[in-house]
C-alpha positions in Angstrom: 0.0 0.0 0.0 2.9 2.3 0.6 6.3 2.6 2.1 7.0 -0.8 3.6 3.5 -2.0 3.6 2.2 -4.7 1.2 -1.1 -6.5 0.8 -1.5 -10.2 0.4 -4.7 -11.5 -1.0 -5.8 -15.1 -0.5 -8.8 -15.6 -2.8 -11.2 -18.4 -1.8 -9.5 -18.7 1.6 -11.3 -18.3 4.9 -10.0 -15.7 7.3 -8.5 -18.4 9.7 -6.5 -20.0 6.9 -5.3 -16.6 5.7 -4.2 -15.9 9.3 -2.3 -19.2 9.4 -0.7 -18.4 6.1 0.3 -15.0 7.3 1.9 -16.3 10.4 3.9 -18.8 8.3 5.0 -16.0 6.1 6.0 -14.0 9.1 8.0 -16.9 10.5 9.8 -17.3 7.1 10.9 -13.7 6.7 11.5 -12.6 10.3 15.1 -12.5 11.2 16.4 -12.5 7.6 19.2 -10.0 7.2 18.7 -7.1 4.7 21.5 -4.8 3.6 20.8 -1.4 2.0 22.6 1.9 1.5 21.2 4.9 3.4 20.9 8.5 2.2 24.4 9.2 3.3 25.8 6.4 1.2 26.5 4.2 4.3 25.8 0.5 4.1 23.3 -0.5 6.7 22.4 -4.1 7.7 19.2 -4.7 9.5 17.0 -7.7 10.4 13.6 -7.9 8.8 10.5 -7.6 11.1 7.0 -8.5 10.0 3.8 -7.0 11.5 0.5 -7.8 9.9 -3.3 -7.5 10.1 -5.7 -10.1 8.6 -9.3 -9.6 7.9 -11.8 -10.9 5.4 -13.7 -9.0 2.7 -17.0 -10.2 1.3 -18.3 -9.4 -2.1 -20.0 -6.0 -2.1 -18.6 -5.2 1.3 -17.4 -1.6 1.7 -13.7 -1.7 0.7 -12.9 1.5 2.8 -14.2 -0.1 6.0 -12.2 -3.3 5.3 -8.9 -1.4 4.6 -9.4 0.7 7.7 -9.9 -2.4 9.8 -6.8 -4.2 8.5 -4.8 -1.0 8.8 -5.8 -0.7 12.5 -4.8 -4.4 13.0 -1.4 -3.7 11.4 -0.7 -0.8 13.7 -1.7 -2.8 16.7 0.8 -5.4 15.7 3.5 -2.8 15.3 2.6 -1.1 18.7 2.6 -4.6 20.3 6.3 -5.0 19.6 6.3 -6.0 16.0 6.8 -9.5 14.6 3.2 -10.5 15.1 0.0 -10.9 13.1 -3.3 -9.7 14.4 -6.8 -10.9 13.3 
């Protein structure tokens, strides 16, 4: 969606299975090293963290309400210390 945020869509998947898949994805990427060059040209090495929110969207449901809900869940996960997925 922006910055370091991404959206994963699991079509035909119930919210519990999407939650399980998101937790597995978190476990897979968390702790992986990442190296990048900052604005000053200095090489920086950091460990990847993963915070996520999972919700379901039904056909004809208001997309704005769904995106607001999952965004709140994402920020709760970040505020809770990162490296977690909330549903």
